[in-house]
C-alpha positions as CSV (number, residue, x, y, z in Angstrom):
1,X,91.0,94.9,169.3
2,X,94.3,94.7,167.4
3,X,93.1,91.6,165.6
4,X,90.0,93.5,164.6
5,X,91.9,96.5,163.3
6,X,94.2,94.2,161.2
7,X,91.1,92.3,159.8
8,X,89.4,95.6,158.8
9,X,92.6,96.8,157.2
10,X,92.9,93.6,155.2
11,X,89.2,93.9,154.1
12,X,89.7,97.5,153.0
13,X,92.8,96.5,151.0
14,X,91.0,93.7,149.3
15,X,88.0,96.0,148.5
16,X,90.5,98.5,147.0
17,X,92.2,95.8,144.9
18,X,88.9,94.5,143.6
19,X,87.8,98.1,142.7
20,X,91.1,98.7,140.9
21,X,90.7,95.5,139.0
22,X,87.2,96.5,138.0
23,X,88.3,99.9,136.8
24,X,91.2,98.2,134.8
25,X,88.8,95.8,133.3
26,X,86.4,98.5,132.3
27,X,89.3,100.4,130.8
28,X,90.3,97.4,128.8
29,X,86.7,96.9,127.6
30,X,86.5,100.6,126.7
31,X,89.7,100.5,124.8
32,X,88.5,97.5,122.8
33,X,85.2,99.3,122.1
34,X,87.0,102.4,121.0
35,X,89.1,100.8,118.2
36,X,88.1,99.1,115.0
37,X,89.8,95.8,114.1
38,X,89.7,95.0,110.4
39,X,90.4,91.7,108.6
40,X,91.1,92.7,105.0
41,X,92.3,91.0,101.8
42,X,96.0,91.4,101.2
43,X,95.5,93.2,98.0
44,X,93.9,96.1,99.9
45,X,97.0,97.0,101.9
46,X,98.2,100.2,100.2
47,X,94.8,101.7,99.7
48,X,93.4,100.7,103.0
49,X,96.4,101.9,105.0
50,X,96.0,105.3,103.4
51,X,92.3,105.4,104.1
52,X,92.8,104.3,107.7
53,X,95.3,107.1,108.2
54,X,92.7,109.6,107.0
55,X,90.1,108.0,109.3
56,X,92.4,108.2,112.3
57,X,93.2,111.8,111.7
58,X,89.5,112.7,111.3
59,X,88.0,110.5,114.0
60,X,90.9,110.0,116.4
61,X,90.0,106.3,116.5
62,X,92.6,103.5,116.4
63,X,92.3,101.0,113.5
64,X,94.1,97.7,113.6
65,X,94.3,95.7,110.3
66,X,95.2,92.1,109.7
67,X,96.0,91.5,106.0
68,X,96.0,88.0,104.5
69,X,94.2,85.9,101.9
70,X,90.5,86.1,102.2
71,X,90.3,82.4,102.7
72,X,92.7,82.5,105.7
73,X,90.8,85.5,107.2
74,X,87.5,83.7,106.9
75,X,88.8,80.6,108.6
76,X,90.2,82.8,111.4
77,X,86.9,84.5,111.9
78,X,85.2,81.0,112.0
79,X,87.7,80.0,114.7
80,X,86.7,83.0,116.8
81,X,89.4,85.5,116.1
82,X,88.2,88.9,117.4
83,X,87.5,91.4,114.7
84,X,84.9,94.0,113.8
85,X,85.0,94.3,110.0
86,X,85.8,91.8,107.2
87,X,86.7,92.9,103.7
88,X,87.0,89.9,101.3
89,X,88.4,89.9,97.8
90,X,85.6,87.8,96.5
91,X,81.9,87.0,97.2
92,X,82.5,83.4,98.0
93,X,84.4,83.9,101.3
94,X,82.0,86.5,102.5
95,X,79.2,84.0,101.7
96,X,81.1,81.5,103.7
97,X,81.1,83.5,106.9
98,X,77.6,84.7,106.2
99,X,76.3,81.2,106.1
100,X,77.8,80.6,109.5
101,X,76.0,83.6,110.9
102,X,79.3,85.4,111.5
103,X,78.4,88.8,109.9
104,X,75.6,91.2,110.4
105,X,73.7,90.7,107.1
106,X,72.2,94.2,107.0
107,X,75.7,95.8,107.0
108,X,77.0,93.8,104.0
109,X,77.6,95.6,100.7
110,X,79.9,95.4,97.7
111,X,82.6,98.0,98.2
112,X,85.2,97.7,95.3
113,X,86.0,96.1,92.0
114,X,89.3,95.2,90.5
115,X,91.0,93.6,87.4
116,X,93.6,90.8,87.1
117,X,96.7,91.3,85.0
118,X,99.8,89.4,83.9
119,X,103.0,90.8,85.3
120,X,106.7,90.2,84.7
121,X,109.9,91.6,86.4
122,X,110.2,95.2,85.3
123,X,113.6,94.8,83.6
124,X,112.4,91.8,81.5
125,X,108.8,93.0,80.6
126,X,107.5,92.6,77.1
127,X,103.9,93.1,76.1
128,X,101.7,90.0,75.9
129,X,98.4,89.8,74.0
130,X,96.1,88.0,76.2
131,X,93.4,86.3,74.1
132,X,91.9,82.9,73.5
133,X,94.6,80.4,72.7
134,X,97.5,82.5,73.7
135,X,100.6,80.3,74.6
136,X,101.3,81.2,78.2
137,X,103.2,77.9,78.7
138,X,105.7,78.8,76.1
139,X,106.2,82.3,77.7
140,X,106.8,80.8,81.1
141,X,109.2,78.2,79.7
142,X,111.1,76.3,82.4
143,X,110.1,78.9,85.0
144,X,107.0,79.2,87.2
145,X,103.8,81.1,86.9
146,X,103.2,82.8,90.2
147,X,99.5,82.9,91.4
148,X,97.5,82.8,94.5
149,X,96.6,79.3,95.5
150,X,93.9,78.4,92.9
151,X,91.7,76.4,95.3
152,X,91.4,79.1,98.0
153,X,93.0,82.5,97.3
154,X,90.5,84.7,95.3
155,X,93.1,86.1,92.9
156,X,94.2,82.5,92.2
157,X,90.6,81.4,91.6
158,X,90.0,84.3,89.2
159,X,93.3,83.6,87.4
160,X,92.5,79.9,86.9
161,X,89.0,80.7,85.6
162,X,90.4,83.2,83.1
163,X,93.1,80.7,81.9
164,X,90.5,78.0,81.5
165,X,88.2,80.3,79.5
166,X,91.1,81.2,77.3
167,X,92.3,77.6,76.8
168,X,95.6,78.1,78.5
169,X,95.1,76.3,81.9
170,X,95.9,72.7,80.9
171,X,99.2,73.6,79.4
172,X,100.4,75.7,82.3
173,X,98.9,74.0,85.3
174,X,102.0,72.1,86.2
175,X,104.1,75.3,86.2
176,X,101.9,77.2,88.7
177,X,103.6,78.3,91.9
178,X,100.6,78.7,94.2
179,X,101.2,81.3,96.9
180,X,99.4,81.9,100.2
181,X,98.2,85.3,99.1
182,X,98.3,87.5,96.0
183,X,101.0,89.7,97.6
184,X,103.1,86.6,98.1
185,X,102.7,85.8,94.4
186,X,103.6,89.3,93.4
187,X,106.8,89.1,95.5
188,X,107.9,86.0,93.6
189,X,107.8,88.0,90.4
190,X,109.3,91.1,91.9
191,X,112.3,89.2,93.2
192,X,112.8,87.5,89.8
193,X,111.9,84.0,91.1
194,X,109.1,83.7,88.6
195,X,109.1,85.1,85.1
196,X,105.4,85.8,85.1
197,X,102.6,86.1,87.6
198,X,98.8,86.8,87.7
199,X,97.8,89.4,90.3
200,X,95.4,92.2,90.7
201,X,96.2,95.4,88.8
202,X,96.2,97.2,92.1
203,X,99.0,95.0,93.4
204,X,101.0,95.6,90.2
205,X,100.7,99.3,90.8
206,X,102.0,99.0,94.3
207,X,105.3,97.2,93.4
208,X,107.9,99.1,91.3
209,X,109.7,95.8,90.7
210,X,107.1,94.5,88.2
211,X,105.4,95.7,85.1
212,X,102.0,94.8,83.7
213,X,102.5,93.0,80.4
214,X,98.8,92.2,79.7
215,X,95.3,92.6,81.1
216,X,92.8,89.7,81.2
217,X,89.5,90.4,79.4
218,X,86.8,91.1,82.0
219,X,84.5,88.4,80.4
220,X,87.2,85.7,81.0
221,X,86.4,85.4,84.7
222,X,83.7,86.2,87.2
223,X,83.4,89.8,88.2
224,X,86.0,90.8,90.9
225,X,84.1,92.2,93.8
226,X,85.2,93.1,97.3
227,X,82.3,92.8,99.8
228,X,82.5,94.3,103.3
229,X,80.5,93.7,106.4
230,X,80.5,94.1,110.2
231,X,81.0,90.9,112.1
232,X,78.4,89.6,114.5
233,X,80.7,89.5,117.5
234,X,82.0,93.1,116.9
235,X,82.4,95.1,120.1
236,X,83.4,98.3,118.4
237,X,81.2,101.3,118.9
238,X,82.8,102.9,115.8
239,X,82.5,100.0,113.4
240,X,79.4,101.3,111.6
241,X,80.9,104.8,111.3
242,X,84.1,103.2,109.9
243,X,82.1,101.3,107.3
244,X,80.3,104.5,106.3
245,X,83.6,106.2,105.9
246,X,85.0,103.4,103.6
247,X,81.9,103.9,101.4
248,X,82.1,107.7,101.4
249,X,83.4,110.1,98.7
250,X,86.1,111.1,101.2
251,X,87.6,107.6,101.1
252,X,87.1,106.9,97.4
253,X,90.3,108.6,96.1
254,X,92.5,106.3,98.3
255,X,91.0,103.3,96.4
256,X,90.8,104.7,92.9
257,X,94.4,105.9,93.1
258,X,95.5,102.3,93.5
259,X,93.3,101.2,90.6
260,X,90.2,99.9,92.3
261,X,86.8,100.8,91.0
262,X,84.1,102.0,93.4
263,X,80.9,100.0,93.6
264,X,77.8,101.7,94.9
């Protein structure tokens, strides 16, 4: 009889433990479903942080953001990194994940536009007329031209395209310091480690250590477009509502104040 009582007690304890684990697992799943995880181009940080704060206040929903170069984020998504929303700084990297069936195609849209500019450390900034044939190599001198990596980072690709169109690339190519993201390129100029850099105008506005010395003509490079989409493996119940918020009039000021243009 005593053995039977001990056996029943152990069984009850095991059942309780399994039930507790089940509740914990459901709680974890619910928590994951209640938040929105966003992979976003580094150049969006200031604007998106502000927009997300407003979203959290209005919806009481947690938002987690990973900022990096669009190329790095696309590769992480391809490798299975868990996320709900992807905002790329160019069409090419969104196309990349779309071709691998990693986004919900019907949620994709073009969210924002931007410009690329030439920046210099604020205390050494002098205006530069950016036009065909301008001698950027002479301006850079023995220093480095900070840019996003031109073979992967969107800002770097736009910058290279503009310099090629304006006839300045071949003379300055050997002086390029390719950075892992546009914000990393911006930091090189802000710290005085590079006399000039090519970044988005929104990045320049976010760093008091640099000044815009020239703006690249819009027809010197492909249009700068930031597409957004929900990922195929998204588990968030709020991802669609979050996307609607980003495209709403309520969110627009957070982007326009940083220099983005709204694409609708």
